[in-house]
N, CA, C and O atoms as CSV, one atom per row, in Angstrom:
chain,resi,resn,atom,element,x,y,z
A,1,MET,N,N,-8.463,0.924,-6.489
A,1,MET,CA,C,-8.192,2.224,-7.062
A,1,MET,C,C,-9.481,3.010,-7.263
A,1,MET,O,O,-9.486,4.238,-7.183
A,2,THR,N,N,-10.571,2.298,-7.524
A,2,THR,CA,C,-11.841,2.984,-7.724
A,2,THR,C,C,-12.268,3.734,-6.469
A,2,THR,O,O,-12.785,4.848,-6.553
A,3,LEU,N,N,-12.055,3.128,-5.318
A,3,LEU,CA,C,-12.436,3.788,-4.069
A,3,LEU,C,C,-11.586,5.027,-3.817
A,3,LEU,O,O,-12.094,6.037,-3.330
A,4,VAL,N,N,-10.311,4.961,-4.140
A,4,VAL,CA,C,-9.441,6.128,-3.953
A,4,VAL,C,C,-9.835,7.239,-4.921
A,4,VAL,O,O,-9.854,8.410,-4.542
A,5,ILE,N,N,-10.146,6.889,-6.153
A,5,ILE,CA,C,-10.569,7.903,-7.120
A,5,ILE,C,C,-11.912,8.508,-6.703
A,5,ILE,O,O,-12.121,9.710,-6.863
A,6,LEU,N,N,-12.820,7.691,-6.172
A,6,LEU,CA,C,-14.086,8.222,-5.655
A,6,LEU,C,C,-13.852,9.169,-4.493
A,6,LEU,O,O,-14.534,10.187,-4.377
A,7,ALA,N,N,-12.895,8.848,-3.630
A,7,ALA,CA,C,-12.585,9.725,-2.504
A,7,ALA,C,C,-12.107,11.086,-2.979
A,7,ALA,O,O,-12.289,12.089,-2.288
A,8,CYS,N,N,-11.506,11.123,-4.140
A,8,CYS,CA,C,-11.005,12.390,-4.688
A,8,CYS,C,C,-12.052,13.128,-5.508
A,8,CYS,O,O,-12.110,14.357,-5.481
A,9,ALA,N,N,-12.871,12.394,-6.230
A,9,ALA,CA,C,-13.697,13.010,-7.263
A,9,ALA,C,C,-15.138,13.313,-6.866
A,9,ALA,O,O,-15.804,14.079,-7.563
A,10,LEU,N,N,-15.634,12.753,-5.796
A,10,LEU,CA,C,-17.022,13.048,-5.424
A,10,LEU,C,C,-17.173,14.526,-5.084
A,10,LEU,O,O,-16.284,15.112,-4.467
A,11,PRO,N,N,-18.285,15.130,-5.478
A,11,PRO,CA,C,-18.430,16.589,-5.338
A,11,PRO,C,C,-18.346,17.102,-3.902
A,11,PRO,O,O,-17.841,18.202,-3.674
A,12,ASN,N,N,-18.824,16.338,-2.945
A,12,ASN,CA,C,-18.786,16.805,-1.560
A,12,ASN,C,C,-17.373,16.797,-0.986
A,12,ASN,O,O,-17.073,17.556,-0.064
A,13,TYR,N,N,-16.512,15.953,-1.520
A,13,TYR,CA,C,-15.165,15.828,-0.961
A,13,TYR,C,C,-14.206,16.770,-1.672
A,13,TYR,O,O,-13.476,17.512,-1.015
A,14,GLY,N,N,-14.193,16.756,-2.993
A,14,GLY,CA,C,-13.555,17.757,-3.814
A,14,GLY,C,C,-12.067,18.007,-3.676
A,14,GLY,O,O,-11.598,19.021,-4.192
A,15,ALA,N,N,-11.309,17.181,-3.035
A,15,ALA,CA,C,-9.860,17.392,-2.922
A,15,ALA,C,C,-9.139,16.163,-3.462
A,15,ALA,O,O,-9.607,15.035,-3.302
A,16,TRP,N,N,-8.015,16.390,-4.091
A,16,TRP,CA,C,-7.250,15.288,-4.662
A,16,TRP,C,C,-6.152,14.789,-3.734
A,16,TRP,O,O,-5.306,14.004,-4.161
A,17,TRP,N,N,-6.142,15.217,-2.491
A,17,TRP,CA,C,-5.121,14.774,-1.545
A,17,TRP,C,C,-5.140,13.268,-1.282
A,17,TRP,O,O,-4.063,12.693,-1.128
A,18,PRO,N,N,-6.281,12.596,-1.221
A,18,PRO,CA,C,-6.251,11.150,-0.972
A,18,PRO,C,C,-5.501,10.365,-2.052
A,18,PRO,O,O,-5.050,9.247,-1.804
A,19,PHE,N,N,-5.367,10.939,-3.238
A,19,PHE,CA,C,-4.695,10.227,-4.325
A,19,PHE,C,C,-3.193,10.069,-4.073
A,19,PHE,O,O,-2.529,9.308,-4.776
A,20,THR,N,N,-2.656,10.771,-3.088
A,20,THR,CA,C,-1.224,10.643,-2.782
A,20,THR,C,C,-0.860,9.268,-2.236
A,20,THR,O,O,0.317,8.908,-2.224
A,21,VAL,N,N,-1.841,8.493,-1.785
A,21,VAL,CA,C,-1.529,7.145,-1.301
A,21,VAL,C,C,-1.109,6.215,-2.434
A,21,VAL,O,O,-0.548,5.148,-2.183
A,22,VAL,N,N,-1.372,6.604,-3.666
A,22,VAL,CA,C,-0.959,5.790,-4.813
A,22,VAL,C,C,0.566,5.666,-4.850
A,22,VAL,O,O,1.091,4.643,-5.289
A,23,LEU,N,N,1.270,6.688,-4.397
A,23,LEU,CA,C,2.728,6.610,-4.298
A,23,LEU,C,C,3.144,5.462,-3.374
A,23,LEU,O,O,4.105,4.749,-3.663
A,24,PHE,N,N,2.429,5.285,-2.276
A,24,PHE,CA,C,2.725,4.176,-1.368
A,24,PHE,C,C,2.381,2.827,-2.006
A,24,PHE,O,O,3.060,1.830,-1.759
A,25,TYR,N,N,1.324,2.797,-2.830
A,25,TYR,CA,C,0.980,1.564,-3.532
A,25,TYR,C,C,2.105,1.131,-4.463
A,25,TYR,O,O,2.373,-0.062,-4.610
A,26,ILE,N,N,2.758,2.098,-5.088
A,26,ILE,CA,C,3.850,1.791,-6.008
A,26,ILE,C,C,5.105,1.378,-5.246
A,26,ILE,O,O,5.799,0.449,-5.659
A,27,LEU,N,N,5.402,2.051,-4.147
A,27,LEU,CA,C,6.638,1.803,-3.410
A,27,LEU,C,C,6.573,0.578,-2.490
A,27,LEU,O,O,7.609,-0.016,-2.192
A,28,ALA,N,N,5.388,0.194,-2.038
A,28,ALA,CA,C,5.267,-0.870,-1.037
A,28,ALA,C,C,5.846,-2.218,-1.471
A,28,ALA,O,O,6.582,-2.809,-0.680
A,29,PRO,N,N,5.575,-2.738,-2.644
A,29,PRO,CA,C,6.106,-4.061,-2.968
A,29,PRO,C,C,7.572,-4.066,-3.407
A,29,PRO,O,O,8.181,-5.134,-3.471
A,30,LEU,N,N,8.145,-2.917,-3.707
A,30,LEU,CA,C,9.502,-2.887,-4.251
A,30,LEU,C,C,10.575,-3.474,-3.325
A,30,LEU,O,O,11.385,-4.269,-3.802
A,31,PRO,N,N,10.630,-3.130,-2.027
A,31,PRO,CA,C,11.677,-3.726,-1.188
A,31,PRO,C,C,11.590,-5.251,-1.112
A,31,PRO,O,O,12.617,-5.929,-1.117
A,32,THR,N,N,10.390,-5.786,-1.043
A,32,THR,CA,C,10.228,-7.234,-0.965
A,32,THR,C,C,10.632,-7.903,-2.268
A,32,THR,O,O,11.271,-8.954,-2.248
A,33,ILE,N,N,10.272,-7.314,-3.393
A,33,ILE,CA,C,10.644,-7.888,-4.688
A,33,ILE,C,C,12.155,-7.885,-4.853
A,33,ILE,O,O,12.734,-8.877,-5.298
A,34,ILE,N,N,12.801,-6.774,-4.498
A,34,ILE,CA,C,14.261,-6.689,-4.618
A,34,ILE,C,C,14.936,-7.677,-3.679
A,34,ILE,O,O,15.885,-8.352,-4.080
A,35,ALA,N,N,14.475,-7.778,-2.449
A,35,ALA,CA,C,15.091,-8.695,-1.493
A,35,ALA,C,C,14.900,-10.149,-1.907
A,35,ALA,O,O,15.809,-10.959,-1.727
A,36,ARG,N,N,13.752,-10.494,-2.451
A,36,ARG,CA,C,13.534,-11.876,-2.902
A,36,ARG,C,C,14.464,-12.232,-4.046
A,36,ARG,O,O,15.007,-13.336,-4.084
A,37,ARG,N,N,14.652,-11.328,-4.961
A,37,ARG,CA,C,15.575,-11.607,-6.074
A,37,ARG,C,C,17.010,-11.746,-5.578
A,37,ARG,O,O,17.754,-12.599,-6.061
A,38,TYR,N,N,17.399,-10.916,-4.623
A,38,TYR,CA,C,18.759,-10.960,-4.107
A,38,TYR,C,C,19.012,-12.231,-3.303
A,38,TYR,O,O,20.073,-12.840,-3.437
A,39,THR,N,N,18.060,-12.641,-2.473
A,39,THR,CA,C,18.268,-13.823,-1.643
A,39,THR,C,C,18.137,-15.114,-2.439
A,39,THR,O,O,18.721,-16.127,-2.057
A,40,GLU,N,N,17.382,-15.103,-3.540
A,40,GLU,CA,C,17.269,-16.315,-4.355
A,40,GLU,C,C,18.584,-16.645,-5.045
A,40,GLU,O,O,18.949,-17.816,-5.139
A,41,HIS,N,N,19.306,-15.632,-5.533
A,41,HIS,CA,C,20.517,-15.865,-6.311
A,41,HIS,C,C,21.755,-16.053,-5.449
A,41,HIS,O,O,22.648,-16.814,-5.821
A,42,THR,N,N,21.830,-15.382,-4.317
A,42,THR,CA,C,23.045,-15.450,-3.513
A,42,THR,C,C,22.899,-16.350,-2.302
A,42,THR,O,O,23.904,-16.750,-1.714
A,43,GLY,N,N,21.706,-16.672,-1.920
A,43,GLY,CA,C,21.503,-17.510,-0.739
A,43,GLY,C,C,21.868,-16.784,0.545
A,43,GLY,O,O,22.266,-17.419,1.522
A,44,ALA,N,N,21.740,-15.480,0.557
A,44,ALA,CA,C,22.095,-14.680,1.732
A,44,ALA,C,C,21.121,-14.952,2.870
A,44,ALA,O,O,20.086,-15.591,2.684
A,45,SER,N,N,21.469,-14.460,4.037
A,45,SER,CA,C,20.646,-14.703,5.223
A,45,SER,C,C,19.311,-13.974,5.106
A,45,SER,O,O,19.082,-13.183,4.192
A,46,SER,N,N,18.459,-14.267,6.048
A,46,SER,CA,C,17.131,-13.665,6.009
A,46,SER,C,C,17.135,-12.246,6.562
A,46,SER,O,O,16.074,-11.627,6.639
A,47,ALA,N,N,18.279,-11.711,6.948
A,47,ALA,CA,C,18.331,-10.334,7.438
A,47,ALA,C,C,17.901,-9.361,6.340
A,47,ALA,O,O,17.242,-8.358,6.617
A,48,ASN,N,N,18.269,-9.653,5.112
A,48,ASN,CA,C,17.842,-8.800,3.995
A,48,ASN,C,C,16.329,-8.825,3.840
A,48,ASN,O,O,15.701,-7.788,3.626
A,49,MET,N,N,15.757,-9.996,3.947
A,49,MET,CA,C,14.301,-10.111,3.818
A,49,MET,C,C,13.601,-9.433,4.999
A,49,MET,O,O,12.562,-8.798,4.822
A,50,ASP,N,N,14.161,-9.563,6.190
A,50,ASP,CA,C,13.564,-8.898,7.349
A,50,ASP,C,C,13.579,-7.384,7.193
A,50,ASP,O,O,12.600,-6.718,7.531
A,51,LEU,N,N,14.672,-6.837,6.687
A,51,LEU,CA,C,14.746,-5.403,6.453
A,51,LEU,C,C,13.753,-4.976,5.376
A,51,LEU,O,O,13.119,-3.929,5.505
A,52,ALA,N,N,13.610,-5.769,4.321
A,52,ALA,CA,C,12.665,-5.451,3.250
A,52,ALA,C,C,11.229,-5.469,3.769
A,52,ALA,O,O,10.429,-4.608,3.406
A,53,ILE,N,N,10.905,-6.426,4.601
A,53,ILE,CA,C,9.556,-6.490,5.171
A,53,ILE,C,C,9.314,-5.307,6.102
A,53,ILE,O,O,8.212,-4.760,6.138
A,54,PHE,N,N,10.338,-4.910,6.853
A,54,PHE,CA,C,10.213,-3.751,7.733
A,54,PHE,C,C,9.935,-2.476,6.928
A,54,PHE,O,O,9.065,-1.687,7.298
A,55,ILE,N,N,10.667,-2.276,5.837
A,55,ILE,CA,C,10.461,-1.096,4.995
A,55,ILE,C,C,9.089,-1.148,4.330
A,55,ILE,O,O,8.407,-0.128,4.232
A,56,THR,N,N,8.686,-2.328,3.876
A,56,THR,CA,C,7.369,-2.485,3.265
A,56,THR,C,C,6.265,-2.155,4.265
A,56,THR,O,O,5.295,-1.482,3.915
A,57,MET,N,N,6.401,-2.616,5.492
A,57,MET,CA,C,5.389,-2.309,6.507
A,57,MET,C,C,5.352,-0.815,6.812
A,57,MET,O,O,4.292,-0.276,7.130
A,58,GLY,N,N,6.495,-0.140,6.717
A,58,GLY,CA,C,6.499,1.312,6.873
A,58,GLY,C,C,5.663,1.994,5.810
A,58,GLY,O,O,4.916,2.926,6.106
A,59,PHE,N,N,5.786,1.530,4.559
A,59,PHE,CA,C,4.975,2.086,3.479
A,59,PHE,C,C,3.494,1.781,3.685
A,59,PHE,O,O,2.646,2.646,3.464
A,60,VAL,N,N,3.183,0.575,4.101
A,60,VAL,CA,C,1.781,0.182,4.294
A,60,VAL,C,C,1.143,1.003,5.413
A,60,VAL,O,O,0.035,1.515,5.255
A,61,ILE,N,N,1.831,1.126,6.526
A,61,ILE,CA,C,1.279,1.893,7.650
A,61,ILE,C,C,1.151,3.367,7.276
A,61,ILE,O,O,0.187,4.027,7.661
A,62,SER,N,N,2.117,3.878,6.530
A,62,SER,CA,C,2.035,5.275,6.098
A,62,SER,C,C,0.831,5.523,5.207
A,62,SER,O,O,0.223,6.592,5.270
A,63,SER,N,N,0.480,4.547,4.378
A,63,SER,CA,C,-0.683,4.736,3.509
A,63,SER,C,C,-1.993,4.726,4.298
A,63,SER,O,O,-2.993,5.271,3.830
A,64,PHE,N,N,-2.005,4.123,5.472
A,64,PHE,CA,C,-3.198,4.177,6.317
A,64,PHE,C,C,-3.214,5.435,7.185
A,64,PHE,O,O,-4.281,5.974,7.480
A,65,VAL,N,N,-2.043,5.899,7.592
A,65,VAL,CA,C,-1.974,7.056,8.482
A,65,VAL,C,C,-2.200,8.371,7.731
A,65,VAL,O,O,-2.774,9.307,8.288
A,66,LEU,N,N,-1.758,8.448,6.485
A,66,LEU,CA,C,-1.867,9.696,5.731
A,66,LEU,C,C,-3.303,10.198,5.602
A,66,LEU,O,O,-3.540,11.372,5.886
A,67,PRO,N,N,-4.279,9.380,5.188
A,67,PRO,CA,C,-5.654,9.909,5.087
A,67,PRO,C,C,-6.233,10.324,6.438
A,67,PRO,O,O,-6.993,11.289,6.521
A,68,ILE,N,N,-5.874,9.597,7.491
A,68,ILE,CA,C,-6.380,9.958,8.816
A,68,ILE,C,C,-5.809,11.301,9.239
A,68,ILE,O,O,-6.516,12.139,9.799
A,69,THR,N,N,-4.524,11.499,8.969
A,69,THR,CA,C,-3.889,12.772,9.301
A,69,THR,C,C,-4.488,13.910,8.488
A,69,THR,O,O,-4.714,14.997,9.021
A,70,LEU,N,N,-4.747,13.677,7.212
A,70,LEU,CA,C,-5.351,14.717,6.371
A,70,LEU,C,C,-6.767,15.059,6.819
A,70,LEU,O,O,-7.202,16.201,6.673
A,71,ALA,N,N,-7.487,14.085,7.362
A,71,ALA,CA,C,-8.857,14.333,7.817
A,71,ALA,C,C,-8.903,15.026,9.180
A,71,ALA,O,O,-9.920,15.620,9.537
A,72,ARG,N,N,-7.811,14.953,9.941
A,72,ARG,CA,C,-7.808,15.539,11.280
A,72,ARG,C,C,-7.122,16.900,11.359
A,72,ARG,O,O,-7.445,17.694,12.243
A,73,ALA,N,N,-6.200,17.184,10.473
A,73,ALA,CA,C,-5.410,18.407,10.620
A,73,ALA,C,C,-5.555,19.285,9.389
A,73,ALA,O,O,-5.594,18.753,8.279
A,74,PRO,N,N,-5.635,20.562,9.523
A,74,PRO,CA,C,-5.852,21.335,10.752
A,74,PRO,C,C,-7.273,21.152,11.265
A,74,PRO,O,O,-8.178,20.815,10.502
A,75,ALA,N,N,-7.458,21.370,12.524
A,75,ALA,CA,C,-8.721,21.028,13.181
A,75,ALA,C,C,-9.912,21.834,12.647
A,75,ALA,O,O,-11.011,21.291,12.531
A,76,LYS,N,N,-9.719,23.099,12.323
A,76,LYS,CA,C,-10.854,23.927,11.887
A,76,LYS,C,C,-11.236,23.702,10.436
A,76,LYS,O,O,-12.413,23.796,10.090
A,77,ALA,N,N,-10.271,23.409,9.584
A,77,ALA,CA,C,-10.548,23.184,8.163
A,77,ALA,C,C,-9.668,22.041,7.666
A,77,ALA,O,O,-8.605,22.282,7.094
A,78,PRO,N,N,-10.106,20.788,7.883
A,78,PRO,CA,C,-9.255,19.663,7.473
A,78,PRO,C,C,-9.060,19.615,5.959
A,78,PRO,O,O,-9.877,20.116,5.187
A,79,ALA,N,N,-7.952,18.998,5.565
A,79,ALA,CA,C,-7.611,18.926,4.141
A,79,ALA,C,C,-8.607,18.072,3.362
A,79,ALA,O,O,-8.923,18.384,2.214
A,80,ILE,N,N,-9.108,16.985,3.980
A,80,ILE,CA,C,-10.110,16.137,3.330
A,80,ILE,C,C,-11.241,15.862,4.311
A,80,ILE,O,O,-11.078,16.011,5.522
A,81,GLN,N,N,-12.373,15.465,3.783
A,81,GLN,CA,C,-13.524,15.106,4.609
A,81,GLN,C,C,-13.358,13.672,5.131
A,81,GLN,O,O,-12.592,12.883,4.579
A,82,TRP,N,N,-14.088,13.356,6.199
A,82,TRP,CA,C,-13.989,12.007,6.760
A,82,TRP,C,C,-14.497,10.950,5.795
A,82,TRP,O,O,-13.989,9.828,5.799
A,83,GLY,N,N,-15.467,11.267,4.981
A,83,GLY,CA,C,-15.956,10.314,3.982
A,83,GLY,C,C,-14.867,9.932,2.993
A,83,GLY,O,O,-14.739,8.766,2.620
A,84,ALA,N,N,-14.085,10.915,2.571
A,84,ALA,CA,C,-12.961,10.631,1.678
A,84,ALA,C,C,-11.909,9.788,2.389
A,84,ALA,O,O,-11.281,8.926,1.775
A,85,CYS,N,N,-11.721,10.030,3.661
A,85,CYS,CA,C,-10.779,9.228,4.448
A,85,CYS,C,C,-11.235,7.776,4.508
A,85,CYS,O,O,-10.426,6.867,4.324
A,86,TYR,N,N,-12.502,7.551,4.758
A,86,TYR,CA,C,-13.019,6.180,4.835
A,86,TYR,C,C,-12.917,5.462,3.492
A,86,TYR,O,O,-12.567,4.283,3.440
A,87,LEU,N,N,-13.220,6.169,2.415
A,87,LEU,CA,C,-13.091,5.553,1.090
A,87,LEU,C,C,-11.637,5.201,0.786
A,87,LEU,O,O,-11.361,4.149,0.210
A,88,THR,N,N,-10.714,6.069,1.167
A,88,THR,CA,C,-9.295,5.799,0.945
A,88,THR,C,C,-8.826,4.613,1.781
A,88,THR,O,O,-8.060,3.781,1.295
A,89,LEU,N,N,-9.272,4.526,3.021
A,89,LEU,CA,C,-8.897,3.392,3.865
A,89,LEU,C,C,-9.449,2.082,3.304
A,89,LEU,O,O,-8.770,1.056,3.338
A,90,ALA,N,N,-10.671,2.117,2.790
A,90,ALA,CA,C,-11.243,0.917,2.167
A,90,ALA,C,C,-10.454,0.534,0.918
A,90,ALA,O,O,-10.215,-0.647,0.671
A,91,GLY,N,N,-10.052,1.526,0.137
A,91,GLY,CA,C,-9.217,1.261,-1.028
A,91,GLY,C,C,-7.876,0.673,-0.646
A,91,GLY,O,O,-7.362,-0.207,-1.337
A,92,ASN,N,N,-7.298,1.156,0.460
A,92,ASN,CA,C,-6.037,0.593,0.951
A,92,ASN,C,C,-6.184,-0.887,1.281
A,92,ASN,O,O,-5.327,-1.698,0.929
A,93,ILE,N,N,-7.263,-1.228,1.949
A,93,ILE,CA,C,-7.478,-2.626,2.329
A,93,ILE,C,C,-7.574,-3.504,1.087
A,93,ILE,O,O,-6.981,-4.582,1.044
A,94,VAL,N,N,-8.312,-3.055,0.082
A,94,VAL,CA,C,-8.465,-3.841,-1.147
A,94,VAL,C,C,-7.119,-4.002,-1.856
A,94,VAL,O,O,-6.776,-5.102,-2.287
A,95,VAL,N,N,-6.365,-2.928,-1.977
A,95,VAL,CA,C,-5.081,-2.987,-2.684
A,95,VAL,C,C,-4.105,-3.905,-1.966
A,95,VAL,O,O,-3.447,-4.725,-2.606
A,96,TYR,N,N,-4.001,-3.783,-0.660
A,96,TYR,CA,C,-3.019,-4.598,0.061
A,96,TYR,C,C,-3.440,-6.059,0.168
A,96,TYR,O,O,-2.577,-6.936,0.203
A,97,LEU,N,N,-4.722,-6.345,0.221
A,97,LEU,CA,C,-5.162,-7.743,0.148
A,97,LEU,C,C,-4.839,-8.342,-1.217
A,97,LEU,O,O,-4.498,-9.521,-1.318
A,98,THR,N,N,-4.948,-7.534,-2.256
A,98,THR,CA,C,-4.565,-7.996,-3.597
A,98,THR,C,C,-3.079,-8.280,-3.662
A,98,THR,O,O,-2.671,-9.286,-4.242
A,99,TYR,N,N,-2.260,-7.414,-3.081
A,99,TYR,CA,C,-0.811,-7.649,-3.029
A,99,TYR,C,C,-0.485,-8.945,-2.294
A,99,TYR,O,O,0.342,-9.733,-2.753
A,100,ILE,N,N,-1.131,-9.163,-1.162
A,100,ILE,CA,C,-0.875,-10.384,-0.393
A,100,ILE,C,C,-1.251,-11.611,-1.209
A,100,ILE,O,O,-0.496,-12.582,-1.256
A,101,GLY,N,N,-2.396,-11.574,-1.844
A,101,GLY,CA,C,-2.804,-12.699,-2.684
A,101,GLY,C,C,-1.839,-12.947,-3.819
A,101,GLY,O,O,-1.546,-14.099,-4.141
A,102,PHE,N,N,-1.339,-11.887,-4.434
A,102,PHE,CA,C,-0.383,-12.033,-5.527
A,102,PHE,C,C,0.908,-12.671,-5.049
A,102,PHE,O,O,1.403,-13.605,-5.681
A,103,PHE,N,N,1.467,-12.184,-3.937
A,103,PHE,CA,C,2.731,-12.727,-3.459
A,103,PHE,C,C,2.592,-14.157,-2.953
A,103,PHE,O,O,3.502,-14.967,-3.135
A,104,VAL,N,N,1.468,-14.477,-2.322
A,104,VAL,CA,C,1.260,-15.861,-1.861
A,104,VAL,C,C,1.160,-16.796,-3.061
A,104,VAL,O,O,1.732,-17.886,-3.051
A,105,THR,N,N,0.443,-16.380,-4.078
A,105,THR,CA,C,0.302,-17.214,-5.273
A,105,THR,C,C,1.609,-17.316,-6.042
A,105,THR,O,O,1.952,-18.392,-6.533
A,106,LEU,N,N,2.334,-16.233,-6.154
A,106,LEU,CA,C,3.557,-16.212,-6.944
A,106,LEU,C,C,4.670,-17.050,-6.333
A,106,LEU,O,O,5.422,-17.703,-7.056
A,107,TYR,N,N,4.782,-17.039,-5.025
A,107,TYR,CA,C,5.912,-17.704,-4.380
A,107,TYR,C,C,5.562,-19.041,-3.737
A,107,TYR,O,O,6.282,-19.502,-2.851
A,108,GLN,N,N,4.479,-19.666,-4.161
A,108,GLN,CA,C,4.186,-21.016,-3.704
A,108,GLN,C,C,5.062,-21.983,-4.486
A,108,GLN,O,O,5.198,-21.867,-5.704
A,109,ASP,N,N,5.653,-22.934,-3.780
A,109,ASP,CA,C,6.545,-23.888,-4.434
A,109,ASP,C,C,5.798,-24.960,-5.212
A,109,ASP,O,O,6.291,-25.425,-6.240
A,110,GLU,N,N,4.631,-25.360,-4.751
A,110,GLU,CA,C,3.938,-26.469,-5.385
A,110,GLU,C,C,2.962,-26.050,-6.473
A,110,GLU,O,O,2.285,-26.908,-7.040
A,111,SER,N,N,2.865,-24.763,-6.786
A,111,SER,CA,C,1.936,-24.361,-7.846
A,111,SER,C,C,2.697,-24.048,-9.125
A,111,SER,O,O,3.900,-23.785,-9.100
A,112,ASP,N,N,1.985,-24.080,-10.234
A,112,ASP,CA,C,2.580,-23.767,-11.522
A,112,ASP,C,C,2.810,-22.273,-11.714
A,112,ASP,O,O,3.517,-21.867,-12.636
A,113,TYR,N,N,2.212,-21.447,-10.841
A,113,TYR,CA,C,2.391,-20.005,-10.969
A,113,TYR,C,C,3.774,-19.553,-10.523
A,113,TYR,O,O,4.156,-18.411,-10.783
A,114,GLY,N,N,4.532,-20.417,-9.860
A,114,GLY,CA,C,5.868,-20.079,-9.400
A,114,GLY,C,C,6.864,-19.895,-10.544
A,114,GLY,O,O,7.983,-19.438,-10.316
A,115,MET,N,N,6.473,-20.244,-11.767
A,115,MET,CA,C,7.371,-20.112,-12.914
A,115,MET,C,C,7.557,-18.672,-13.322
A,115,MET,O,O,8.530,-18.366,-14.010
A,116,TRP,N,N,6.674,-17.769,-12.934
A,116,TRP,CA,C,6.750,-16.381,-13.359
A,116,TRP,C,C,7.986,-15.812,-12.784
A,116,TRP,O,O,8.283,-14.637,-13.000
C-alpha cells in the first residue's frame, strides 16, 4: 500500500488515479473466499472453485492493466506518469504475493493455522 500511496502523493506525479487499484485489492480475494466456504460445507464439485479462481484472476489482471492504461492514454497528456505506473505495479506485486502467502498458510491441512 505504501508504494501505491507514493505513486499518488509524490509531487512529480500528483494524481490520485493509481489509488483506484485498491478497489481490486478488496474485490480480488472475495470470490475465492466465498467459493471455499461453499465447497467446504456442501462438498460441491470444483466447478465453483474454478469459476471463483477465474473471477479472481480477472480482478488481478485488471489491477495490473489499469495503471498501464492510465499511463498510455491519452497519448499527448496521460492521466498518470510512468513513474507512478511503475510504483503501482510494484505495489500490486507486493499485495498479491501477500495474498498468496496468506491463502497458502491458511488452507494448509498439516499446520495449526488451518483452525482460523
